[in-house]
C-alpha positions as CSV (number, residue, x, y, z in Angstrom):
1,M,0.7,-13.4,8.6
2,T,2.1,-16.0,6.3
3,G,0.7,-15.5,2.8
4,H,1.5,-13.7,-0.4
5,I,2.5,-10.2,-1.2
6,V,2.2,-9.1,-4.9
7,V,4.5,-6.4,-6.1
8,G,4.2,-4.7,-9.5
9,Y,7.6,-4.5,-11.1
10,T,8.9,-2.4,-14.0
11,A,12.6,-2.1,-14.8
12,T,12.8,1.4,-13.3
13,K,13.9,3.1,-10.1
14,Q,10.3,3.2,-9.0
15,G,10.0,-0.6,-9.7
16,R,13.1,-1.2,-7.5
17,D,11.6,1.0,-4.8
18,A,8.4,-1.2,-4.8
19,V,10.4,-4.4,-4.7
20,A,12.7,-3.2,-2.0
21,F,9.9,-2.3,0.4
22,A,7.8,-5.3,-0.5
23,A,10.8,-7.5,0.4
24,R,11.1,-5.8,3.8
25,L,7.4,-6.3,4.4
26,A,7.6,-10.0,3.3
27,A,10.5,-10.6,5.6
28,A,8.7,-9.0,8.5
29,T,5.5,-10.9,8.0
30,D,7.0,-14.2,6.8
31,A,5.2,-13.9,3.5
32,V,6.0,-15.1,0.0
33,L,6.9,-12.3,-2.3
34,D,5.4,-12.5,-5.8
35,V,7.2,-10.2,-8.3
36,A,4.9,-9.5,-11.2
37,T,5.5,-7.8,-14.5
38,I,2.4,-7.2,-16.7
39,L,2.7,-7.0,-20.4
40,P,0.1,-5.6,-22.8
41,S,-2.4,-8.2,-24.2
42,P,-1.4,-9.2,-27.8
43,D,-4.9,-8.3,-29.0
44,R,-5.1,-4.9,-27.1
45,S,-4.0,-2.9,-30.1
46,V,-6.5,-2.6,-33.0
47,I,-3.9,-0.9,-35.2
48,T,-0.8,-3.1,-34.9
49,P,-1.4,-6.8,-35.8
50,P,-0.2,-9.4,-33.2
51,D,3.4,-10.6,-33.7
52,A,4.1,-13.8,-32.0
53,S,7.9,-13.4,-32.2
54,Y,7.8,-9.9,-30.7
55,D,5.5,-11.2,-27.9
56,R,8.1,-13.9,-27.1
57,Y,10.8,-11.4,-27.1
58,L,8.9,-9.1,-24.6
59,H,8.2,-12.1,-22.4
60,A,11.8,-13.2,-22.3
61,Q,12.9,-9.6,-21.6
62,A,10.4,-9.3,-18.7
63,Q,11.8,-12.6,-17.3
64,Q,15.3,-11.1,-17.3
65,W,14.1,-8.0,-15.6
66,I,12.4,-9.9,-12.8
67,A,15.5,-12.2,-12.4
68,R,17.6,-9.1,-11.8
69,A,15.1,-7.7,-9.4
70,I,14.9,-11.0,-7.4
71,D,18.7,-11.1,-7.3
72,R,18.5,-7.9,-5.1
73,I,16.0,-9.5,-2.7
74,P,17.5,-10.8,0.6
75,A,18.1,-14.6,0.5
76,E,15.7,-15.2,3.4
77,V,12.7,-14.0,1.4
78,I,11.0,-16.6,-0.8
79,A,10.3,-14.9,-4.1
80,H,8.3,-16.1,-7.1
81,A,8.3,-14.6,-10.6
82,H,5.2,-13.8,-12.7
83,V,5.0,-12.6,-16.2
84,R,1.4,-12.0,-17.4
85,T,-0.5,-10.2,-20.1
86,A,-3.5,-8.1,-19.4
87,E,-5.5,-5.2,-20.7
88,S,-3.7,-3.0,-18.1
89,F,-0.9,-3.3,-15.6
90,A,-3.4,-2.8,-12.7
91,E,-5.8,-5.4,-14.1
92,G,-3.0,-7.9,-14.3
93,L,-1.9,-7.2,-10.7
94,V,-5.4,-7.6,-9.3
95,T,-5.7,-10.9,-11.2
96,V,-2.5,-12.3,-9.8
97,A,-3.4,-11.1,-6.3
98,G,-6.8,-12.8,-6.5
99,E,-5.3,-16.1,-7.6
100,L,-2.9,-16.1,-4.7
101,A,-5.3,-14.6,-2.1
102,A,-2.6,-12.0,-1.5
103,S,-2.5,-9.8,1.5
104,Y,-1.2,-6.8,-0.3
105,I,-0.5,-5.3,-3.7
106,V,2.6,-3.1,-3.7
107,V,3.4,-0.4,-6.3
108,G,6.0,2.4,-6.6
109,A,5.4,6.1,-7.2
110,A,4.7,7.4,-10.7
111,D,7.3,9.3,-12.8
112,G,8.0,12.8,-11.6
113,A,8.1,12.1,-7.8
114,S,11.0,13.5,-5.8
115,R,12.8,11.4,-3.3
116,G,10.5,10.7,-0.3
117,Q,7.4,11.7,-2.2
118,H,4.3,9.8,-3.4
119,R,2.9,10.4,-6.8
120,L,-0.2,8.6,-8.2
121,G,0.0,7.5,-11.8
122,S,-2.6,5.8,-14.0
123,T,-1.8,2.3,-12.7
124,T,-2.1,3.3,-9.1
125,T,-5.3,5.3,-9.7
126,E,-6.8,2.3,-11.4
127,L,-5.8,0.0,-8.5
128,L,-7.3,2.3,-6.0
129,H,-10.6,2.1,-7.8
130,F,-10.8,-1.6,-8.4
131,S,-8.5,-3.6,-6.0
132,D,-10.3,-5.6,-3.3
133,V,-7.1,-6.1,-1.3
134,P,-5.0,-3.4,0.4
135,V,-2.7,-1.4,-1.9
136,V,0.7,-0.3,-0.7
137,L,1.9,3.0,-2.1
138,V,5.7,3.2,-1.9
139,P,7.4,6.6,-2.1
140,R,10.4,7.4,-4.3
141,G,13.7,6.3,-2.8
142,A,12.5,3.4,-0.7
143,R,15.2,1.2,-2.3
144,K,17.7,3.3,-0.3
145,V,16.4,2.0,3.0
146,A,18.5,-0.8,4.5
147,P,16.7,-4.2,4.4
148,E,17.5,-4.7,8.1
149,T,15.4,-1.6,8.9
150,G,12.3,-3.9,8.6
151,I,8.9,-2.5,9.7
152,S,9.2,-0.4,12.8
153,R,5.8,1.1,13.5
154,V,2.3,1.3,12.0
155,T,0.4,4.6,12.2
156,V,-3.3,4.4,11.7
157,A,-5.2,7.5,10.4
158,I,-8.5,7.4,12.2
159,G,-11.3,9.8,11.0
160,V,-13.8,11.4,13.4
161,R,-16.7,9.4,11.8
162,P,-17.5,5.7,12.4
163,G,-16.0,3.1,10.0
164,A,-12.5,2.4,11.3
165,D,-13.1,-1.3,12.0
166,A,-11.3,-2.5,8.9
167,L,-8.3,-0.3,9.7
168,I,-8.1,-1.4,13.3
169,T,-8.3,-5.0,12.3
170,E,-5.5,-4.6,9.6
171,A,-3.3,-2.6,12.0
172,A,-3.7,-5.1,14.8
173,E,-2.9,-8.0,12.6
174,L,0.2,-6.3,11.2
175,A,1.4,-5.1,14.5
176,H,0.9,-8.5,16.2
177,T,2.7,-10.4,13.4
178,V,5.7,-8.1,13.2
179,G,5.8,-7.2,16.9
180,I,5.7,-3.4,16.4
181,P,3.8,-0.5,18.2
182,V,0.7,1.1,16.8
183,R,0.2,4.9,16.7
184,L,-3.4,6.1,16.3
185,L,-3.6,9.4,14.5
186,S,-6.5,11.8,14.1
187,L,-6.4,15.1,12.2
188,L,-8.4,18.0,13.4
189,P,-10.9,19.5,10.8
190,V,-9.2,22.3,8.9
191,D,-10.0,24.6,6.0
192,L,-12.6,26.3,8.0
193,P,-15.1,28.8,6.5
194,A,-14.1,32.5,6.9
195,N,-17.0,33.2,9.3
196,A,-16.3,30.2,11.5
197,D,-15.0,30.5,15.1
198,P,-11.7,28.6,14.9
199,G,-11.3,28.4,18.7
200,A,-14.7,26.9,19.4
201,I,-14.6,24.5,16.5
202,R,-11.1,23.3,17.5
203,I,-12.1,22.7,21.1
204,A,-15.2,20.7,20.0
205,S,-13.2,18.9,17.4
206,T,-10.4,18.0,19.9
207,T,-13.0,16.5,22.3
208,R,-14.6,14.5,19.4
209,A,-11.2,13.3,18.2
210,D,-10.1,12.2,21.6
211,D,-13.3,10.2,22.0
212,V,-12.9,8.5,18.7
213,L,-9.2,7.7,19.3
214,A,-10.0,6.3,22.8
215,A,-12.7,4.0,21.3
216,A,-10.2,2.9,18.6
217,Q,-7.6,2.2,21.2
218,A,-10.0,0.1,23.2
219,E,-10.7,-2.1,20.1
220,L,-7.0,-3.0,19.8
221,P,-6.0,-6.3,21.4
222,S,-4.4,-6.1,24.8
223,G,-0.6,-6.4,24.8
224,L,0.0,-4.2,21.8
225,S,2.0,-1.1,22.5
226,T,-0.1,1.9,21.4
227,D,0.3,5.7,21.3
228,V,-2.3,8.3,20.5
229,V,-1.8,11.6,18.7
230,V,-4.0,14.4,17.5
231,A,-2.4,16.5,14.8
232,A,-3.6,20.1,14.1
233,G,-2.8,22.7,11.6
234,D,-4.3,25.3,9.2
235,S,-4.5,22.5,6.5
236,I,-4.3,18.8,6.3
237,E,-0.9,19.1,4.7
238,E,0.4,21.3,7.5
239,A,-0.9,19.1,10.2
240,V,0.7,16.0,8.6
241,S,4.0,17.9,8.1
242,Y,4.4,18.3,11.9
243,L,4.4,14.5,12.4
244,D,7.6,12.5,12.9
245,W,8.2,9.3,10.8
246,R,10.4,6.5,12.0
247,P,12.6,4.6,9.5
248,G,10.6,1.6,8.5
249,E,7.3,3.1,9.5
250,V,4.1,2.4,7.5
251,V,0.8,4.4,7.5
252,L,-2.6,2.8,7.2
253,V,-5.5,4.9,5.7
254,G,-9.0,3.8,4.8
255,S,-10.6,4.1,1.4
256,S,-13.3,6.7,0.8
257,R,-16.8,6.1,2.0
258,L,-17.8,6.7,-1.7
259,A,-16.0,3.5,-2.6
260,Q,-18.0,0.3,-3.3
261,P,-17.8,-2.4,-0.6
262,R,-14.5,-4.3,-0.8
263,R,-13.1,-1.8,-3.2
264,L,-10.6,1.0,-2.8
265,F,-10.9,4.7,-3.5
266,L,-8.7,7.4,-2.0
267,G,-10.7,10.1,-0.4
268,S,-9.7,13.8,-0.4
269,T,-8.3,13.8,3.1
270,A,-6.1,10.8,2.4
271,A,-5.0,12.3,-0.9
272,K,-3.9,15.5,0.9
273,M,-2.1,13.5,3.5
274,L,-0.2,11.7,0.8
275,R,1.5,14.9,-0.3
276,E,3.4,15.1,3.1
277,I,3.8,11.5,4.1
278,T,7.3,10.2,3.4
279,V,6.8,6.6,4.3
280,P,4.8,3.8,2.6
281,V,1.1,4.1,2.8
282,I,-1.3,1.1,2.9
283,V,-4.8,1.9,1.6
284,V,-7.3,-0.5,3.2
285,P,-10.8,-1.4,1.7
286,R,-13.8,-0.5,3.9
287,T,-14.7,-4.2,4.1
288,R,-12.5,-7.2,3.4
289,S,-13.5,-10.4,1.6
290,T,-12.5,-13.7,3.2
291,A,-9.2,-14.9,1.7
292,G,-9.3,-18.4,0.3
293,S,-6.9,-21.0,1.5
294,T,-6.0,-22.4,-2.0
295,E,-2.9,-20.9,-3.5
296,T,-2.5,-21.1,-7.2
297,G,-0.7,-19.4,-10.0
298,S,2.8,-19.0,-8.4
299,T,6.0,-20.7,-9.4
300,P,9.5,-20.5,-8.1
301,M,12.1,-18.4,-9.9
302,K,13.6,-21.5,-11.5
303,E,10.1,-22.4,-12.9
304,Q,8.9,-19.1,-14.1
305,E,5.4,-18.7,-15.7
306,Q,5.4,-19.0,-19.4
């Protein structure tokens, strides 16, 4: 899976988390890592007039921040630096990813997340509404994981409804490239009405989940190591909390069916899962556009964008 991985960087612990995981993903997939810092557009403010000298200062400061971030990246990972201006951080990342035909956009957790937790901020929320490439959500503390941990397993959350083709394709490509096993996961329906018969519903749901997982497993290429698990609980959060997570594991979830084609939107089930998952989560669009072969807009660290 040679290509590009774009990571949004800010000079914070969360920014370092994002770069640390993105570097592991790039090393595992033999991809180029594009570290991007997005600055506000000079004309974004209608109150403060543009100041060219201040803009130059911000640009120089951003280059220094990225240089320090790239210094922490293992030497075997090819890293490029990008300093851009845009109306929003998310818009800038999507633009860079589009220019590079990137495979992923990687972002860290928002302020307030505890170690091992995900937290969605304004940038992530905007990305999940408008990105047309998979977005990787990195939990707080990912920078503490040793680089040699790599990517160890991919867990794919499969719903009981049709529409898992994009997820299966993404999981198969990642697993084949990295040489890791795939775990297919289904969560039994929870939050039942007060008058429902939990036993009968659970039996029917288990049968349905088993059928869906079996069909998904059959779609995976032969030769991949696969495992199947059905998680149950009184809530989505409880069901997910019972799962084990390997060091270096990643989870794939699909975007909501309410999302526009080739766009992301995190559905309610995935949002609940996110509260308990302690490893990076890759949100995959329902449909994927064909990536172009032309690569533009990237420059080595010694030739940073101006």
